[in-house]
mmCIF file of the C-alpha atoms, coordinates in Angstrom:
data_MODEL
# 
_entry.id   MODEL 
# 
loop_
_atom_site.group_PDB 
_atom_site.id 
_atom_site.type_symbol 
_atom_site.label_atom_id 
_atom_site.label_alt_id 
_atom_site.label_comp_id 
_atom_site.label_asym_id 
_atom_site.label_entity_id 
_atom_site.label_seq_id 
_atom_site.pdbx_PDB_ins_code 
_atom_site.Cartn_x 
_atom_site.Cartn_y 
_atom_site.Cartn_z 
_atom_site.occupancy 
_atom_site.B_iso_or_equiv 
_atom_site.pdbx_formal_charge 
_atom_site.auth_seq_id 
_atom_site.auth_comp_id 
_atom_site.auth_asym_id 
_atom_site.auth_atom_id 
_atom_site.pdbx_PDB_model_num 
ATOM 1   C CA . MET A 1 1   ? 2.035   21.262  12.179  1.00 0.00 ? 1   MET A CA 1 
ATOM 2   C CA . GLU A 1 2   ? -0.516  19.324  14.586  1.00 0.00 ? 2   GLU A CA 1 
ATOM 3   C CA . TRP A 1 3   ? -0.269  15.636  14.859  1.00 0.00 ? 3   TRP A CA 1 
ATOM 4   C CA . ARG A 1 4   ? -3.610  14.979  14.321  1.00 0.00 ? 4   ARG A CA 1 
ATOM 5   C CA . ASN A 1 5   ? -6.113  15.617  11.778  1.00 0.00 ? 5   ASN A CA 1 
ATOM 6   C CA . THR A 1 6   ? -8.245  19.191  11.627  1.00 0.00 ? 6   THR A CA 1 
ATOM 7   C CA . ASN A 1 7   ? -10.813 20.194  9.450   1.00 0.00 ? 7   ASN A CA 1 
ATOM 8   C CA . ASP A 1 8   ? -8.316  22.089  7.173   1.00 0.00 ? 8   ASP A CA 1 
ATOM 9   C CA . ARG A 1 9   ? -5.251  19.500  6.622   1.00 0.00 ? 9   ARG A CA 1 
ATOM 10  C CA . TYR A 1 10  ? -4.127  16.206  7.766   1.00 0.00 ? 10  TYR A CA 1 
ATOM 11  C CA . GLY A 1 11  ? -1.779  16.090  10.787  1.00 0.00 ? 11  GLY A CA 1 
ATOM 12  C CA . SER A 1 12  ? 1.502   15.038  10.715  1.00 0.00 ? 12  SER A CA 1 
ATOM 13  C CA . LEU A 1 13  ? 0.606   11.422  11.818  1.00 0.00 ? 13  LEU A CA 1 
ATOM 14  C CA . SER A 1 14  ? -1.195  10.860  8.817   1.00 0.00 ? 14  SER A CA 1 
ATOM 15  C CA . VAL A 1 15  ? 1.260   12.810  6.328   1.00 0.00 ? 15  VAL A CA 1 
ATOM 16  C CA . GLY A 1 16  ? 3.821   10.699  7.772   1.00 0.00 ? 16  GLY A CA 1 
ATOM 17  C CA . LEU A 1 17  ? 2.082   7.285   7.602   1.00 0.00 ? 17  LEU A CA 1 
ATOM 18  C CA . HIS A 1 18  ? 0.682   8.040   4.086   1.00 0.00 ? 18  HIS A CA 1 
ATOM 19  C CA . TRP A 1 19  ? 4.220   9.197   2.890   1.00 0.00 ? 19  TRP A CA 1 
ATOM 20  C CA . LEU A 1 20  ? 6.416   6.196   4.705   1.00 0.00 ? 20  LEU A CA 1 
ATOM 21  C CA . MET A 1 21  ? 3.617   3.779   3.225   1.00 0.00 ? 21  MET A CA 1 
ATOM 22  C CA . LEU A 1 22  ? 4.200   4.907   -0.452  1.00 0.00 ? 22  LEU A CA 1 
ATOM 23  C CA . LEU A 1 23  ? 8.218   4.474   0.418   1.00 0.00 ? 23  LEU A CA 1 
ATOM 24  C CA . GLN A 1 24  ? 7.221   0.850   1.618   1.00 0.00 ? 24  GLN A CA 1 
ATOM 25  C CA . LEU A 1 25  ? 5.153   -0.081  -1.478  1.00 0.00 ? 25  LEU A CA 1 
ATOM 26  C CA . VAL A 1 26  ? 7.769   1.461   -3.866  1.00 0.00 ? 26  VAL A CA 1 
ATOM 27  C CA . ALA A 1 27  ? 10.463  -0.581  -1.866  1.00 0.00 ? 27  ALA A CA 1 
ATOM 28  C CA . VAL A 1 28  ? 7.550   -3.776  -2.267  1.00 0.00 ? 28  VAL A CA 1 
ATOM 29  C CA . TYR A 1 29  ? 7.171   -3.253  -6.003  1.00 0.00 ? 29  TYR A CA 1 
ATOM 30  C CA . ALA A 1 30  ? 11.125  -2.666  -6.644  1.00 0.00 ? 30  ALA A CA 1 
ATOM 31  C CA . CYS A 1 31  ? 12.101  -5.681  -4.887  1.00 0.00 ? 31  CYS A CA 1 
ATOM 32  C CA . ILE A 1 32  ? 9.910   -8.099  -6.614  1.00 0.00 ? 32  ILE A CA 1 
ATOM 33  C CA . ASP A 1 33  ? 10.562  -6.525  -9.849  1.00 0.00 ? 33  ASP A CA 1 
ATOM 34  C CA . LEU A 1 34  ? 14.474  -6.080  -9.587  1.00 0.00 ? 34  LEU A CA 1 
ATOM 35  C CA . ARG A 1 35  ? 14.831  -9.969  -8.327  1.00 0.00 ? 35  ARG A CA 1 
ATOM 36  C CA . GLU A 1 36  ? 14.089  -10.326 -12.281 1.00 0.00 ? 36  GLU A CA 1 
ATOM 37  C CA . PHE A 1 37  ? 17.392  -9.228  -13.020 1.00 0.00 ? 37  PHE A CA 1 
ATOM 38  C CA . PHE A 1 38  ? 19.012  -11.773 -11.351 1.00 0.00 ? 38  PHE A CA 1 
ATOM 39  C CA . PRO A 1 39  ? 19.381  -15.292 -11.820 1.00 0.00 ? 39  PRO A CA 1 
ATOM 40  C CA . LYS A 1 40  ? 17.170  -17.758 -10.383 1.00 0.00 ? 40  LYS A CA 1 
ATOM 41  C CA . GLY A 1 41  ? 18.614  -19.184 -7.182  1.00 0.00 ? 41  GLY A CA 1 
ATOM 42  C CA . SER A 1 42  ? 21.242  -16.424 -6.551  1.00 0.00 ? 42  SER A CA 1 
ATOM 43  C CA . ASP A 1 43  ? 21.407  -15.065 -3.239  1.00 0.00 ? 43  ASP A CA 1 
ATOM 44  C CA . LEU A 1 44  ? 20.670  -11.518 -4.489  1.00 0.00 ? 44  LEU A CA 1 
ATOM 45  C CA . ARG A 1 45  ? 17.426  -12.802 -6.096  1.00 0.00 ? 45  ARG A CA 1 
ATOM 46  C CA . GLU A 1 46  ? 16.523  -14.492 -2.814  1.00 0.00 ? 46  GLU A CA 1 
ATOM 47  C CA . GLY A 1 47  ? 17.357  -12.092 -0.675  1.00 0.00 ? 47  GLY A CA 1 
ATOM 48  C CA . LEU A 1 48  ? 15.226  -9.289  -2.714  1.00 0.00 ? 48  LEU A CA 1 
ATOM 49  C CA . LYS A 1 49  ? 12.385  -11.890 -2.506  1.00 0.00 ? 49  LYS A CA 1 
ATOM 50  C CA . VAL A 1 50  ? 12.498  -11.944 1.660   1.00 0.00 ? 50  VAL A CA 1 
ATOM 51  C CA . TRP A 1 51  ? 12.643  -8.291  1.327   1.00 0.00 ? 51  TRP A CA 1 
ATOM 52  C CA . HIS A 1 52  ? 9.396   -8.343  -0.856  1.00 0.00 ? 52  HIS A CA 1 
ATOM 53  C CA . PHE A 1 53  ? 7.902   -10.092 1.769   1.00 0.00 ? 53  PHE A CA 1 
ATOM 54  C CA . MET A 1 54  ? 9.014   -8.515  4.975   1.00 0.00 ? 54  MET A CA 1 
ATOM 55  C CA . LEU A 1 55  ? 8.136   -4.975  3.173   1.00 0.00 ? 55  LEU A CA 1 
ATOM 56  C CA . GLY A 1 56  ? 4.598   -6.438  2.634   1.00 0.00 ? 56  GLY A CA 1 
ATOM 57  C CA . LEU A 1 57  ? 3.593   -7.387  5.936   1.00 0.00 ? 57  LEU A CA 1 
ATOM 58  C CA . SER A 1 58  ? 5.037   -4.474  7.090   1.00 0.00 ? 58  SER A CA 1 
ATOM 59  C CA . VAL A 1 59  ? 2.345   -2.851  4.818   1.00 0.00 ? 59  VAL A CA 1 
ATOM 60  C CA . PHE A 1 60  ? -0.233  -4.977  6.091   1.00 0.00 ? 60  PHE A CA 1 
ATOM 61  C CA . LEU A 1 61  ? 0.576   -3.736  9.792   1.00 0.00 ? 61  LEU A CA 1 
ATOM 62  C CA . LEU A 1 62  ? 0.812   0.181   8.931   1.00 0.00 ? 62  LEU A CA 1 
ATOM 63  C CA . VAL A 1 63  ? -2.376  0.028   6.897   1.00 0.00 ? 63  VAL A CA 1 
ATOM 64  C CA . TRP A 1 64  ? -3.931  -1.102  10.428  1.00 0.00 ? 64  TRP A CA 1 
ATOM 65  C CA . ILE A 1 65  ? -2.476  1.968   12.044  1.00 0.00 ? 65  ILE A CA 1 
ATOM 66  C CA . ARG A 1 66  ? -3.207  4.351   9.153   1.00 0.00 ? 66  ARG A CA 1 
ATOM 67  C CA . LEU A 1 67  ? -6.998  2.944   9.281   1.00 0.00 ? 67  LEU A CA 1 
ATOM 68  C CA . VAL A 1 68  ? -7.524  3.974   13.135  1.00 0.00 ? 68  VAL A CA 1 
ATOM 69  C CA . VAL A 1 69  ? -5.698  7.428   12.731  1.00 0.00 ? 69  VAL A CA 1 
ATOM 70  C CA . HIS A 1 70  ? -8.221  7.717   9.977   1.00 0.00 ? 70  HIS A CA 1 
ATOM 71  C CA . MET A 1 71  ? -11.228 6.704   11.504  1.00 0.00 ? 71  MET A CA 1 
ATOM 72  C CA . THR A 1 72  ? -10.216 9.045   14.848  1.00 0.00 ? 72  THR A CA 1 
ATOM 73  C CA . GLY A 1 73  ? -10.009 12.195  13.208  1.00 0.00 ? 73  GLY A CA 1 
ATOM 74  C CA . PRO A 1 74  ? -11.820 14.371  11.085  1.00 0.00 ? 74  PRO A CA 1 
ATOM 75  C CA . VAL A 1 75  ? -10.895 14.152  6.937   1.00 0.00 ? 75  VAL A CA 1 
ATOM 76  C CA . PRO A 1 76  ? -9.312  17.768  6.079   1.00 0.00 ? 76  PRO A CA 1 
ATOM 77  C CA . ASN A 1 77  ? -12.096 19.410  3.670   1.00 0.00 ? 77  ASN A CA 1 
ATOM 78  C CA . ILE A 1 78  ? -11.318 19.971  0.095   1.00 0.00 ? 78  ILE A CA 1 
ATOM 79  C CA . VAL A 1 79  ? -11.549 23.423  -0.734  1.00 0.00 ? 79  VAL A CA 1 
ATOM 80  C CA . PRO A 1 80  ? -13.300 24.368  -3.327  1.00 0.00 ? 80  PRO A CA 1 
ATOM 81  C CA . ALA A 1 81  ? -15.278 20.929  -3.069  1.00 0.00 ? 81  ALA A CA 1 
ATOM 82  C CA . PRO A 1 82  ? -14.983 19.047  -5.624  1.00 0.00 ? 82  PRO A CA 1 
ATOM 83  C CA . PRO A 1 83  ? -18.161 17.799  -7.460  1.00 0.00 ? 83  PRO A CA 1 
ATOM 84  C CA . ALA A 1 84  ? -20.002 14.849  -6.000  1.00 0.00 ? 84  ALA A CA 1 
ATOM 85  C CA . TRP A 1 85  ? -19.154 12.274  -8.612  1.00 0.00 ? 85  TRP A CA 1 
ATOM 86  C CA . GLN A 1 86  ? -15.435 13.141  -7.791  1.00 0.00 ? 86  GLN A CA 1 
ATOM 87  C CA . SER A 1 87  ? -15.775 12.265  -4.295  1.00 0.00 ? 87  SER A CA 1 
ATOM 88  C CA . ALA A 1 88  ? -17.423 9.389   -5.042  1.00 0.00 ? 88  ALA A CA 1 
ATOM 89  C CA . LEU A 1 89  ? -14.491 8.199   -7.297  1.00 0.00 ? 89  LEU A CA 1 
ATOM 90  C CA . GLY A 1 90  ? -11.710 9.452   -4.780  1.00 0.00 ? 90  GLY A CA 1 
ATOM 91  C CA . LYS A 1 91  ? -13.174 7.202   -1.948  1.00 0.00 ? 91  LYS A CA 1 
ATOM 92  C CA . LEU A 1 92  ? -13.611 4.111   -4.466  1.00 0.00 ? 92  LEU A CA 1 
ATOM 93  C CA . VAL A 1 93  ? -9.837  4.683   -5.292  1.00 0.00 ? 93  VAL A CA 1 
ATOM 94  C CA . HIS A 1 94  ? -8.791  4.678   -1.492  1.00 0.00 ? 94  HIS A CA 1 
ATOM 95  C CA . VAL A 1 95  ? -10.980 1.777   -0.728  1.00 0.00 ? 95  VAL A CA 1 
ATOM 96  C CA . ALA A 1 96  ? -9.170  -0.084  -3.238  1.00 0.00 ? 96  ALA A CA 1 
ATOM 97  C CA . LEU A 1 97  ? -5.668  1.156   -1.853  1.00 0.00 ? 97  LEU A CA 1 
ATOM 98  C CA . TYR A 1 98  ? -6.712  0.104   1.360   1.00 0.00 ? 98  TYR A CA 1 
ATOM 99  C CA . GLY A 1 99  ? -8.262  -3.211  0.037   1.00 0.00 ? 99  GLY A CA 1 
ATOM 100 C CA . LEU A 1 100 ? -4.852  -4.074  -2.003  1.00 0.00 ? 100 LEU A CA 1 
ATOM 101 C CA . MET A 1 101 ? -2.411  -3.171  1.010   1.00 0.00 ? 101 MET A CA 1 
ATOM 102 C CA . ILE A 1 102 ? -4.686  -5.609  3.008   1.00 0.00 ? 102 ILE A CA 1 
ATOM 103 C CA . ALA A 1 103 ? -5.647  -8.457  0.769   1.00 0.00 ? 103 ALA A CA 1 
ATOM 104 C CA . LEU A 1 104 ? -1.923  -8.510  -1.005  1.00 0.00 ? 104 LEU A CA 1 
ATOM 105 C CA . PRO A 1 105 ? 0.321   -9.181  2.099   1.00 0.00 ? 105 PRO A CA 1 
ATOM 106 C CA . VAL A 1 106 ? -2.417  -11.799 3.278   1.00 0.00 ? 106 VAL A CA 1 
ATOM 107 C CA . LEU A 1 107 ? -2.449  -13.290 -0.067  1.00 0.00 ? 107 LEU A CA 1 
ATOM 108 C CA . GLY A 1 108 ? 1.417   -13.432 -0.129  1.00 0.00 ? 108 GLY A CA 1 
ATOM 109 C CA . TRP A 1 109 ? 1.560   -15.217 3.483   1.00 0.00 ? 109 TRP A CA 1 
ATOM 110 C CA . LEU A 1 110 ? -1.036  -17.598 2.108   1.00 0.00 ? 110 LEU A CA 1 
ATOM 111 C CA . ILE A 1 111 ? 1.197   -18.473 -0.659  1.00 0.00 ? 111 ILE A CA 1 
ATOM 112 C CA . LEU A 1 112 ? 4.119   -18.971 1.211   1.00 0.00 ? 112 LEU A CA 1 
ATOM 113 C CA . GLY A 1 113 ? 2.541   -21.325 3.453   1.00 0.00 ? 113 GLY A CA 1 
ATOM 114 C CA . ALA A 1 114 ? 0.688   -23.555 0.638   1.00 0.00 ? 114 ALA A CA 1 
ATOM 115 C CA . GLU A 1 115 ? 4.425   -23.461 -1.113  1.00 0.00 ? 115 GLU A CA 1 
ATOM 116 C CA . GLY A 1 116 ? 5.520   -24.882 2.216   1.00 0.00 ? 116 GLY A CA 1 
ATOM 117 C CA . LYS A 1 117 ? 7.611   -22.488 3.217   1.00 0.00 ? 117 LYS A CA 1 
ATOM 118 C CA . VAL A 1 118 ? 8.634   -20.319 5.971   1.00 0.00 ? 118 VAL A CA 1 
ATOM 119 C CA . THR A 1 119 ? 7.092   -16.549 6.292   1.00 0.00 ? 119 THR A CA 1 
ATOM 120 C CA . PRO A 1 120 ? 10.123  -14.680 6.988   1.00 0.00 ? 120 PRO A CA 1 
ATOM 121 C CA . PHE A 1 121 ? 9.221   -11.391 9.297   1.00 0.00 ? 121 PHE A CA 1 
ATOM 122 C CA . PHE A 1 122 ? 12.328  -9.403  10.270  1.00 0.00 ? 122 PHE A CA 1 
ATOM 123 C CA . GLY A 1 123 ? 14.225  -12.107 12.251  1.00 0.00 ? 123 GLY A CA 1 
ATOM 124 C CA . LEU A 1 124 ? 11.138  -14.223 13.182  1.00 0.00 ? 124 LEU A CA 1 
ATOM 125 C CA . GLN A 1 125 ? 9.307   -17.001 11.174  1.00 0.00 ? 125 GLN A CA 1 
ATOM 126 C CA . LEU A 1 126 ? 5.400   -16.424 11.139  1.00 0.00 ? 126 LEU A CA 1 
ATOM 127 C CA . PRO A 1 127 ? 3.724   -19.615 11.074  1.00 0.00 ? 127 PRO A CA 1 
ATOM 128 C CA . ALA A 1 128 ? 1.447   -20.910 8.024   1.00 0.00 ? 128 ALA A CA 1 
ATOM 129 C CA . LEU A 1 129 ? -1.964  -19.566 7.147   1.00 0.00 ? 129 LEU A CA 1 
ATOM 130 C CA . VAL A 1 130 ? -2.695  -22.906 5.419   1.00 0.00 ? 130 VAL A CA 1 
ATOM 131 C CA . ALA A 1 131 ? -1.449  -26.037 4.951   1.00 0.00 ? 131 ALA A CA 1 
ATOM 132 C CA . GLU A 1 132 ? 1.095   -26.783 2.003   1.00 0.00 ? 132 GLU A CA 1 
ATOM 133 C CA . ASP A 1 133 ? -1.014  -27.167 -1.211  1.00 0.00 ? 133 ASP A CA 1 
ATOM 134 C CA . LYS A 1 134 ? 1.129   -26.568 -4.595  1.00 0.00 ? 134 LYS A CA 1 
ATOM 135 C CA . ASN A 1 135 ? -2.338  -26.205 -6.288  1.00 0.00 ? 135 ASN A CA 1 
ATOM 136 C CA . LEU A 1 136 ? -3.519  -23.968 -4.018  1.00 0.00 ? 136 LEU A CA 1 
ATOM 137 C CA . ALA A 1 137 ? -0.319  -21.696 -4.116  1.00 0.00 ? 137 ALA A CA 1 
ATOM 138 C CA . GLU A 1 138 ? -0.605  -21.429 -7.909  1.00 0.00 ? 138 GLU A CA 1 
ATOM 139 C CA . TRP A 1 139 ? -4.119  -19.943 -7.723  1.00 0.00 ? 139 TRP A CA 1 
ATOM 140 C CA . LEU A 1 140 ? -3.151  -17.447 -4.952  1.00 0.00 ? 140 LEU A CA 1 
ATOM 141 C CA . LYS A 1 141 ? -0.025  -16.497 -6.690  1.00 0.00 ? 141 LYS A CA 1 
ATOM 142 C CA . GLU A 1 142 ? -2.083  -15.702 -9.669  1.00 0.00 ? 142 GLU A CA 1 
ATOM 143 C CA . ILE A 1 143 ? -4.482  -13.737 -7.809  1.00 0.00 ? 143 ILE A CA 1 
ATOM 144 C CA . HIS A 1 144 ? -1.565  -12.269 -6.086  1.00 0.00 ? 144 HIS A CA 1 
ATOM 145 C CA . GLU A 1 145 ? 0.081   -11.138 -9.015  1.00 0.00 ? 145 GLU A CA 1 
ATOM 146 C CA . THR A 1 146 ? -2.931  -9.661  -10.714 1.00 0.00 ? 146 THR A CA 1 
ATOM 147 C CA . GLY A 1 147 ? -3.641  -7.704  -7.766  1.00 0.00 ? 147 GLY A CA 1 
ATOM 148 C CA . GLY A 1 148 ? -0.321  -6.388  -7.664  1.00 0.00 ? 148 GLY A CA 1 
ATOM 149 C CA . THR A 1 149 ? -0.576  -5.197  -11.489 1.00 0.00 ? 149 THR A CA 1 
ATOM 150 C CA . ILE A 1 150 ? -4.069  -3.673  -10.260 1.00 0.00 ? 150 ILE A CA 1 
ATOM 151 C CA . GLY A 1 151 ? -2.328  -2.010  -7.790  1.00 0.00 ? 151 GLY A CA 1 
ATOM 152 C CA . TYR A 1 152 ? 0.092   -0.277  -10.244 1.00 0.00 ? 152 TYR A CA 1 
ATOM 153 C CA . PHE A 1 153 ? -2.761  0.979   -12.013 1.00 0.00 ? 153 PHE A CA 1 
ATOM 154 C CA . VAL A 1 154 ? -4.872  2.047   -8.778  1.00 0.00 ? 154 VAL A CA 1 
ATOM 155 C CA . ILE A 1 155 ? -1.657  4.021   -7.362  1.00 0.00 ? 155 ILE A CA 1 
ATOM 156 C CA . GLY A 1 156 ? -0.982  5.907   -10.337 1.00 0.00 ? 156 GLY A CA 1 
ATOM 157 C CA . LEU A 1 157 ? -4.516  6.959   -10.481 1.00 0.00 ? 157 LEU A CA 1 
ATOM 158 C CA . HIS A 1 158 ? -4.213  8.269   -6.922  1.00 0.00 ? 158 HIS A CA 1 
ATOM 159 C CA . ALA A 1 159 ? -1.020  9.830   -7.765  1.00 0.00 ? 159 ALA A CA 1 
ATOM 160 C CA . LEU A 1 160 ? -2.447  11.631  -11.096 1.00 0.00 ? 160 LEU A CA 1 
ATOM 161 C CA . ALA A 1 161 ? -5.728  12.562  -9.594  1.00 0.00 ? 161 ALA A CA 1 
ATOM 162 C CA . ALA A 1 162 ? -3.469  14.256  -6.680  1.00 0.00 ? 162 ALA A CA 1 
ATOM 163 C CA . LEU A 1 163 ? -1.839  16.167  -9.362  1.00 0.00 ? 163 LEU A CA 1 
ATOM 164 C CA . PHE A 1 164 ? -5.063  17.112  -11.428 1.00 0.00 ? 164 PHE A CA 1 
ATOM 165 C CA . HIS A 1 165 ? -6.671  18.215  -8.162  1.00 0.00 ? 165 HIS A CA 1 
ATOM 166 C CA . HIS A 1 166 ? -3.516  20.492  -7.662  1.00 0.00 ? 166 HIS A CA 1 
ATOM 167 C CA . TYR A 1 167 ? -2.614  21.733  -10.930 1.00 0.00 ? 167 TYR A CA 1 
ATOM 168 C CA . VAL A 1 168 ? -5.866  21.714  -12.849 1.00 0.00 ? 168 VAL A CA 1 
ATOM 169 C CA . GLN A 1 169 ? -8.537  22.277  -10.528 1.00 0.00 ? 169 GLN A CA 1 
ATOM 170 C CA . ARG A 1 170 ? -6.383  24.139  -8.115  1.00 0.00 ? 170 ARG A CA 1 
ATOM 171 C CA . ASP A 1 171 ? -7.839  23.022  -4.822  1.00 0.00 ? 171 ASP A CA 1 
ATOM 172 C CA . ASN A 1 172 ? -6.261  21.976  -1.644  1.00 0.00 ? 172 ASN A CA 1 
ATOM 173 C CA . THR A 1 173 ? -6.552  18.161  -2.279  1.00 0.00 ? 173 THR A CA 1 
ATOM 174 C CA . LEU A 1 174 ? -2.701  17.698  -2.694  1.00 0.00 ? 174 LEU A CA 1 
ATOM 175 C CA . SER A 1 175 ? -1.328  20.553  -0.076  1.00 0.00 ? 175 SER A CA 1 
ATOM 176 C CA . ARG A 1 176 ? -3.409  18.796  2.635   1.00 0.00 ? 176 ARG A CA 1 
ATOM 177 C CA . MET A 1 177 ? -1.134  16.028  2.859   1.00 0.00 ? 177 MET A CA 1 
ATOM 178 C CA . LEU A 1 178 ? 2.194   17.691  2.575   1.00 0.00 ? 178 LEU A CA 1 
ATOM 179 C CA . LEU A 1 179 ? 4.071   18.411  5.166   1.00 0.00 ? 179 LEU A CA 1 
ATOM 180 C CA . THR A 1 180 ? 3.949   22.155  4.567   1.00 0.00 ? 180 THR A CA 1 
ATOM 181 C CA . ARG A 1 181 ? 1.936   24.045  2.884   1.00 0.00 ? 181 ARG A CA 1 
ATOM 182 C CA . PRO A 1 182 ? 3.233   25.340  -0.734  1.00 0.00 ? 182 PRO A CA 1 
# 
């Protein structure tokens, strides 16, 4: 498999970034959801929150790399070509995914600053993006949580669409993003 995209399939760089980001997103969601099983203030709960922050910021960094890779190579053709409405809907879902992968980490970073907390990033402390403001923090937290909930649905829609294309439409949508062809 080539490392760059071709007109027939995604290259190993795009494929690797796609699946790495999926794993990161699973970990980000798992950290924030699993923390609910532990008492407030416990070390494990606080640790899961810190990992949520750090992994979320990692998603933010990787999404930019992914966008550069995407813009510098061809997008493999879907064979047979889907109807125009499916292509448009697919593009809309991808824009939503990229928007969430950019906006949610930034919102999280803003929340920490507005709460007057440091933003941890693998041994670093990132500067606050805003001054401490508890009201702003609460408002941003609502937006962040709503975006996270929307993320579940958009990611699910993306996965279901890939499976629909693979098993119902029997096109190469999914196989273009696999390391090996089935």
